[in-house]
C-alpha positions, 0 to 999 in steps of 0.5 A: 409402723408397717415395716418389719425385720425378716430373717430367713434361714437356709441350711448354710446361709441366713438373710435379713431385710425390712419389709411390709409386715403383710409381705412377711405374713405371706412368707410365713404363708408361703411355709405351707409348701414346705420350702427349704431354700430361699429359692423355693420359699420365693417360688412358694410366696407366689401362691400369695402375690400377684400373679401379674408381678415380676419383681422378686419378692425377697429382694429387700434381703442381703446375706447376713443375720441381723435379728434387731426389731425394726419399726413393727418388730422381727419374725425369723424364719428358719427353714431347716429348723422349721422355726417361726419366730413372731415378735410384732405389734403389727400382726400375729401370724399362726400356723393356721390362718387366712391372708386377706386382701382387697380384690381390684376387680370387685373391691370386696375383701378376699380370704386365702386359707393356708395351712402349715405341717404340724411340725412347724414350731411358732415361739415369740421367744426373741432372746432364745430363738437361736439355741431353740433353732440349733437345738432342733436343726441338730434333732431334725438332722438325726432324721434322714431324708429317705427317698420313700417312692423308691421303695414303694414303687422299686424293687423292694415292692416288686420282690415283695410281691413276687417273693409272698406269691410264690411262697403262698401260692401252692399253699392254697389248698391249705388255706381254703380247707382252713377258711372252710373250716373255720367258716371265715370266708365267703369271698375267693381264697385267692382275694383273701391271700392277695389282701394278706400280702398287701397288708403285710407289705404296708405294715412290715417295717423295712430298712430303707424306710429307717425302720418304719413300715410303709404305712406309717411313711405314707400316712406321716404327711397326709392330713397336710398335703390334704389341708393344702390341696383344699386351701388351693381349690378354695383359692382357685374358686375365689380368684378364678385362676389356678394357683402356682404348684411347686417345682419338681426339683423342690425338696417338697415334690421330691420328699414331701409325703403321700396325698390321699390321691396317691394313696388310692392310686397306689392302692390299685397299683399294688393290687393290680400288680399282685394279681398280675403275678398271682395269674402268672403262677396259674399260668406256670401251674396249667403248664405243669411247670411249677414243680421245678421252678425255683425262687430265684429263677422266678424273681430273676424273670418276674421282677423286670415283668412286673417293672413293665406292667407297673410303667404300662399301668401308670401311664394308661388312661383309667376309666375309673379315674375319669381317663386320667392317668394315674401318674397324673393323677400322682404328679399334680397331687405332689406339685399342690395342684387340684384335679379340676374339671369343667362343669360340663364335664362333671354331668354324668347324665345329661338329663339329670336336673341335679347335674344341671344345676352343678353345671350352673354353678360358678367357679371350676369344679373339682375331682377328687378320690377317695377311699371308698373302693378299698378293703375295710382293714386298718391296713388300708385305711387312709383316714385313721393314722394309727391302730388305736384310731382305727379301733376306736372307728370301728366300735363307734360304728358299731354302736352307732349301728346298734342304736340305730337297729334298735331305735327302728325296731322300736318304731316298727314296733310301736307303728310309728313312721318317719317321713325321712325314710320313704320305705318306712312311710307309705305316704311318701311317694318319693322313694329315690329322691332326697327329702328337702324340707320345702318350707319359706325358711328353708333357703330358696337355692336349697328347695330349688334343689329339692325340687331338681331333686323330685324330677330327676326321679320322675324322669328316672320313672319316665325311662323305666316305663317306656316299652319299645322305641315308639314310648322310648321316644315319647318319654324323651320328649316328656324328659327333654321338655321337663328339663327345659322348664326347669331350666328356664326356672332356674335361669328366671331365678338367677336373673339379676334384673327383678322387673324381667324376672317378675314379668317371667315368672308367672309363665314359666311356673305355668308352663312348668306346671303344664308340662307336669300335668301332660306327664301325669296324664300319659302315665297315670302312674306318676299322677300323684308325684307330678301333682306333688311337684307342682305344689313344690313349685309353686311355693318356691317364691313363698316369703321366709317368716321374720323369725326362723324356727330354730332363732325361736328355740335359741339353737343353731342347726348344725 
């Protein structure tokens, strides 16, 4: 029993046929791309199909609705009602699951994860699914499809910026006086006003958005897009190939919502346009033309200028985005493809051992944006959907800080030290690098990373100690030698030929420790660190105990 009846429903057409149950599971996984037609579903299923295949995946489907179970059962996919009916003895697909297949090259099973959007409904009610589908279709038809980006990037945004900047600019003295009187701000009051205009735009309901505010629209499908991009990253890493993206004509590309990358770039765009508009009024004020300027004249001149500035900003390579253009970042996220870079492109400092370890890792490196540089206010938060979530998170942060500070104060009062914090423990010689417990029970790769972290700190110290060109050249010679030694150690530990690794291990370790001795001799202040790192290196190959500490305690570490 491996065949199954599959029904796919579009807005006005129904399709039915039989296929292998595993192919029906692929079709359900393809719903993560939010297709609304059979053609879009055909393209979306290629994400989980053999890239070399040229056959039409749904060639087995014919026009018409036939929901009679066949062999292993029935699966119905209503693309408009966003409904999946599963009545099968062969599999039980769900909204979040793994597709597993055997890799012909490695002979191993590979699992590809997928996440459907939260508004997909799964049911096993084969007898009443049609009435349920019609109810959902009717309800969803009452929600008009909105081209949100026409509002987010178009005249509504630009008019809000120009109008609000014009209205608030002349009142700066009042704002400054109020801020000083209430002791509210320690920053530029102009920046406070800019931030408030930005927040007002995001939190004010807009008729062109069906009465929703831009922030609601922006956050509505963030989780789904985030998961879909994460799943594509994992898939790319496992299959070592870029998965297919969405078509630019697809419904999901045009109306599929906003992901984190677009939310971050949009924040920067709006903020830059606000400052450009503000500076234009500063120029007008300096020319003593502000009093005679009307709102209508300002809007007529400023909105076309902001349109041009918007386009230039979107198409200009940005150093903050690793010289990507904002438009390319937004586009790639909308077609559901991760931002990727080569391992060597990811190296920030070629002398950094940790960067070199990253470059040794297999597979592609993925590049991500987050909201770390955005204002810490609810309006700009890209992780909490509702005000209640944000308020709860703020309370949790405040409680954590209170408890942490109280704990640290009590430890200080009692004269206790914590080896995790170098500034509290005078015996801890490492002040900049991460502390890794260098015991045999810690995985070798983690301990090797700890060696790299401490070596990075020594390299930083060597750079700081250099005085003049001659000292800099000598320090760089030591740095280059230490990196060569660390590279040799990594290569030996990654070597699959055991006899060769055993034969070369002692010479590599001895050469590494000799280089550290030379650094300690040339730079006496680094003697303790070099000695400590030497001990770490020689402990790398100690075998683990038969039972780890967490097993003995009966607890699983997280």
